[in-house]
N, C-alpha and C positions, 0 to 999 in steps of 0.2 A: 385198484383192481380187486374184485372179490375173489376169494379162494374158490376154485371149482373142485368139489369133492370127488374123490375116487372111491373105489369099493373097499379096499383093505388098507390097514396100517399095520406095520410090523411092531410088535411090543414084546420085548424080553423073550425073543425066540419063537413067538407065535403070531400068526396072522389073525387080526381081529377086525370087525366091522368099523368103518370110519367113525360112526357116531358113538362107538363104545370106547374110543380113546379119550378118556377123561381122567382128571386128577382131583384129589380132595382139596378144598379151599385152604386147609391147614397144611398142605404139603410145604416142605422147606423151600422149594423153588418159588412158590407163590409169595411167601413172606420175605425171602431173602435173596431172590434172584439167582439161586445156585444152579445154573445150567450152562452147558457148552453145546455148541451146535455146528453144523456145516450147511453150506448152500452149494449144491452141485447141479450141473445140467446134464440131461440126457438129450442127445440130438437124434433127429430122424435122418439117417443116411440111406444111401441107395440099397445097401444090403441089410437094412434093419436098424433098430435103435442101438446107440452106443453111448456110454457114459464117459464124460471128459475127465481125465485124470482122477479116476475113482480112488486108487490106492493112496495117492498123495493127499487127497481130501480126508480119507479115513485116518491116515497117520497124523494129520493136523488135529483131528478130533481127539485122538488118543493123547497127543501132546497137550492139548488144551485141558483135558481132564486131569492129566498128571500134575500140571501146575497147581490146580485146585485140590489135589489129593483125592480126586474122585476115582474109585476103583471101578474099572469096566471088566465084567466077567466074560468078555468075548475077545478073541484074537482079531487082528486086522483082517485075516482071511475070512473069518466068520462074518464080520461086519460087511465086508465087500460082497460076499455071497448073499447076505440077507437083502441088500439093496438091489442086487440083480434079480433076485427072486421076486421082490416087491413089484418092480417094473413089469416083469413077466406076468405076474398074477393079475395086476390091474389092467394090463394091456393098453396103457396110455402113454403116448410119446408123440412129439417131444414133450419134455416135462422138466419141472424143477424138483429136486430131491432135497429133503430136509431130515437128516438124522439129528436127534436131540438126545443128550445125556443129561439127566437131572437128578437132584435130590428129592426123594418122594416124601410120603407121609410117615413120620416117625415121631420124634420128640420136638417139643416147643423149645425155642431159644436159638441163639446164633450158632452154637456148636452143631456142625452138620454130621458128625461121625455116626450118630445113631439113626440117621435117616437113610432108607434104602436107596440104592441107585436104580433108576428106571431108564430104559433105553427104548426110544420110539424112532420109527422111520416112516415118513410118508412121501408120496409123490403126487404132483398135480400139474395141470397145464398152466403155463405162465409165459407171457410174451416179453416184450421189451421193457426194461426197467426205467430207463431214462430216454427222453425224446419221444418221438411220435411214430416210430417204426422204420424210418429211413436211417440206416447206419451211418450215412454220410452227413446227416443233419446234426449240427452242433447244438449245444445247450448253453443257456445263460446262467451263470452261477455267481456266487459272492464268497468273500472271505468271512467266515463266521466270527462273531464276537466271543463264542465259546471255544476255549482251548481244548485240545485233546487231553485225555487222562495223562497225568504226570507219571514219570518213571518211579517205581517203587511205591506206587499207590494201588493202582489196578494194573494187572499185567496185560499190556497191549498185545503181546504175542499169543495170548489165549483168546480164541473166538468165543467169548463168554456172553451169555445173555445180559448180565448186569452191565457190561461195557456199553451196551447199546442204549442205555439211558442217556449217556453222553452223546451218542449218535442222534438220538431223537431230538435233543435240544438243538443240535446243528441243523438237522433237517427241517424242523418246524420253523426255526428262525428264517431259514432261506425261503420256505414256501410263503409265509405270511408277508414277506417283503417282495414277493413277485419273482423269485428265482426258482430254478429247478433243484438246485443242490447247493450245499455249502462246503467250502474248503476250510478245514480246521488247521490252525497253527499249533505247534507244541508249546509247552510252558515257557520255552526260551524264545518264542516268536518265529521259529522256523517252520516251513511248510511240513505238514504231517500227511493227512489224507482227507478224503471226503467222508461223509457220514457212513457210507457203506461201500467205498471203493478206494483203490489206490490211485495215485496220480502220477503222471509223467509230463515232463515238458521237453520241448526241443529248443535248444539254444545253439545257434551257429553250427547246425548240423549234427550236434551230439544229443543223444537221448539221455535225460537225467531223471532220476526218481529218488525221493528221500530214503535214507538208510533206516533199518529197523530201529535204531536208537532214537529216532524222532517219533516215538510212539506209533509205529506203523505195524499193522497186521501183516504177517508174511503171506501175501496173497499168492494163490496158486496161479491165477491168471497173470499176475505181476511177473512171476517167474517165467511163465510162457512167453510174455512179451519180450523180456530180456533175451531169451533164447532165440526167438524168431528174429529179433534185431541182429543178433550175431550171425544168423543164417544168411541174411540178405545184405550183410556188410555195413550195417549201421552201428556206429560206435555208441555203446550204452554203458552207463555206470551209475552207481549210487553216489549221491552228493547232497550235502545239506543245502537247502534252497531257501534263501531269504524271501520274505513276502513280495518285495518289489520285483524280484525276478519273474514272478508270475505275469506281471504286466508287460515285461520286456521280452517274454518268450515268443519265439516264432510260431510255436504250436503248443497246445495243451490238450491232454485227453485223460479220461478216467478209464480204469479197467477193473474188472472183477467178474465173478461168475454171473451176477445179475446184469451188470452194465456192459459186459463183454468189452468192446473197445468203443467208447463214446467220446466224440470230439467235443471240446469246449470252445465256444465261439466268442464269449465275453466273460470277463471277471470284473465285478464291481462296476459294470457298465463301460469298461475299457475293452474295446474290440481286440480280439486275437486274430492275426492273419486276415484282417478285413472281413472277419466273420466266416471265412471259408475254411474248409478242412484242408490241412496242409499235406504236402507230398509224403512226409515220413509217416504221418498217421494213416494216410490212404494205403501206403505200401504195407504197413503192419496189418491193417484191416483186411487187405486182400489175402495175405498169408493166413491170418487167423480164421477168417470166415471160410476160406477155401478148405482149410483142414477140417474145421468142425462140420462143414456141410458135405465133406467127402469128395470135393472136386480136386483137391490137392492131396497127395499121399501123406498118410500119417507117419512121417519120417521119425518122429520121436516116440512112437508107440504110446500115445496119450490116451487112446480109446480102448475101452473094454466093451466088447459086444454083449448084448443082452439076448439070451436064448428065449425067443418068443414064438408064439403061433400066429396070433392075429391081433390087430389093433382095434380097440373099442372106441365107438363114437363118443365124443364128449361135447355137450352143448356149450356154446360160447356164451359167457356171462355178459 
């Protein structure tokens, strides 16, 4: 899906035109992948646009930068306010939000310390990431031959741009083999996550997801799913999951900012729940989409309202 441009991008405290958000080819981030970022959704609710778990996402951005020793000259409140201002200025929602912290144009070489920190934020319309628009429609996936990044090599708890070279290999392999997504195992052969989403399985009524020690990104939506499961009386826990348990699972689904809650109907051409979305997944979808669409009360205070005047029309790509 092509990116639909909006009017302004936030850069180091100022609003600049979309087409002016450019970096030099010799920037550190271009040569060495030195960036961290977030993916956040703003939903269109009855009383206006609202951003899902804004503060938690910004805290993860700060944490990701800290792991890589990238200094951010803005507080979490300033970062949150900047994103709220951006949505209001562009007047486009629902939308996807992309804050990026990167090493800019400074010195040549691997040493990043003498390259300045650049902070950009943009927002743009974006629809469903996996599947074809029906949230109950499952997707066909495979187990990737590519393992997730190993512990003590690349930090999986940092949402870093460089980590997604690993994700690209997983995704490309799945696509060229006719699947929508790939599930990666960790270096010890246990289930980790998809190329850009966390994974849950249901086994004998219990909701299971791999622990962070299996090279898993600490997903914001992953945390929301666990809390929603607790709300509606579904037992949920972190547990190491061997590959073969995927095939024996009663239900499997992905979750994330982009994928939201997407059912999996087959893995390696082995059908899950006769290719039908299972009752636990459906129950969690009802809760999640009810909250994000505003038809169920935001009982966890997950949303931050955006102060806006009017919505701008956006052409569909």
